[in-house]
Each structure stands twice: as C-alpha cells, then as structure tokens.
C-alpha positions as CSV (number, residue, x, y, z in Angstrom):
1,M,2.2,17.8,-5.8
2,T,0.5,15.5,-8.1
3,T,0.7,12.0,-9.1
4,I,0.6,10.2,-12.1
5,R,0.5,6.2,-12.4
6,I,1.6,5.0,-15.7
7,S,1.3,1.1,-17.2
8,V,3.8,0.8,-20.3
9,K,3.2,-2.4,-21.9
10,N,7.1,-3.8,-23.0
11,K,10.6,-2.7,-20.9
12,R,12.0,-0.6,-23.7
13,D,8.9,1.8,-24.1
14,A,8.9,1.8,-20.8
15,N,13.1,2.9,-20.3
16,L,12.4,5.4,-23.5
17,L,10.0,6.8,-21.4
18,Y,11.3,7.1,-17.9
19,R,14.3,8.9,-19.5
20,M,11.9,11.0,-21.4
21,L,10.6,12.1,-18.0
22,M,13.4,12.8,-16.4
23,K,14.8,15.2,-18.9
24,L,11.6,17.3,-18.1
25,S,12.1,20.0,-15.4
26,I,8.3,19.8,-14.3
27,V,8.8,16.7,-13.2
28,D,10.5,16.0,-9.6
29,K,11.1,12.1,-9.3
30,V,10.2,9.2,-11.6
31,E,10.0,6.0,-9.5
32,K,10.3,2.6,-12.2
33,I,8.5,-0.3,-10.8
34,E,9.0,-4.0,-12.2
35,P,6.1,-6.5,-12.9
36,E,7.4,-8.7,-10.6
37,E,7.0,-6.3,-7.8
38,I,3.5,-5.8,-8.4
39,L,2.3,-8.8,-8.4
40,Y,4.2,-10.2,-5.5
41,S,2.1,-7.4,-3.7
42,K,-1.0,-8.3,-5.0
43,K,-0.1,-11.9,-4.1
44,Q,1.2,-10.7,-0.3
45,Y,-2.3,-8.4,-0.5
46,S,-4.6,-11.5,-1.7
47,K,-2.7,-13.4,1.5
48,L,-3.5,-11.5,4.1
49,T,-7.1,-10.5,3.5
50,T,-7.9,-14.0,3.2
51,I,-6.0,-14.8,6.5
52,L,-8.1,-11.9,7.7
53,S,-11.3,-13.1,6.7
54,T,-10.9,-16.5,8.0
55,Q,-9.9,-15.4,11.3
56,A,-12.3,-12.6,11.8
57,N,-14.3,-12.8,14.6
58,P,-17.1,-10.3,13.9
59,S,-17.8,-10.1,17.9
60,L,-13.6,-9.7,19.1
61,F,-14.9,-6.2,20.4
62,M,-17.9,-6.3,21.0
63,N,-17.6,-5.8,25.4
64,I,-15.6,-2.6,24.4
65,S,-18.4,0.1,25.1
66,D,-16.7,3.0,24.6
67,P,-13.1,2.6,21.9
68,V,-11.1,5.6,23.0
69,H,-11.3,4.9,26.8
70,W,-10.1,1.7,25.7
71,Q,-7.4,2.8,23.8
72,K,-6.4,5.5,26.2
73,E,-6.1,2.7,29.1
74,L,-4.2,0.7,26.6
75,R,-1.9,3.5,25.9
76,N,-1.1,4.1,29.7
77,E,-0.4,0.2,30.1
78,W,2.5,0.9,27.8
79,E,4.2,3.8,30.1
C-alpha cells in the first residue's frame, strides 16, 4: 500500500476531491483531517519538544554501561 498526503486550499475543493477519490476502485481509504487537528498536533509537538529540551539531562543515563542488560533487569522486576 502507498499513502499520498494532499493539502487542498479550501474546504469546497477538499470535499469535491474527497468524493472523487471515494468513487475510485483503486483507493482503499480516504481520511479527512481538518486544519484545526493539524494545528493542535503541531502545538502539542512544539510543547513536547520544549519540555524535553528544557528538562533534558545529558548525563541521565551515563551510569548505565550495558543498556540491554539494564532493560532486561527492569523487565524482570515487573514479573
């Protein structure tokens, strides 16, 4: 399967394109994403990167010599 992302300038054209694509037998699925959803996700991403960059501590995992072994030990604690 191949995914194509298309941006359309106005809602009327977007609705027309949506209806046209839905009629094609080669199209499996068409998802409409409203501009508000895109802005919201971009804002969330921006907030997350800001939080992570301000809270990041480069020496946080420096004392872990073998990360694979460390993760296995953590998983074993849950059992």
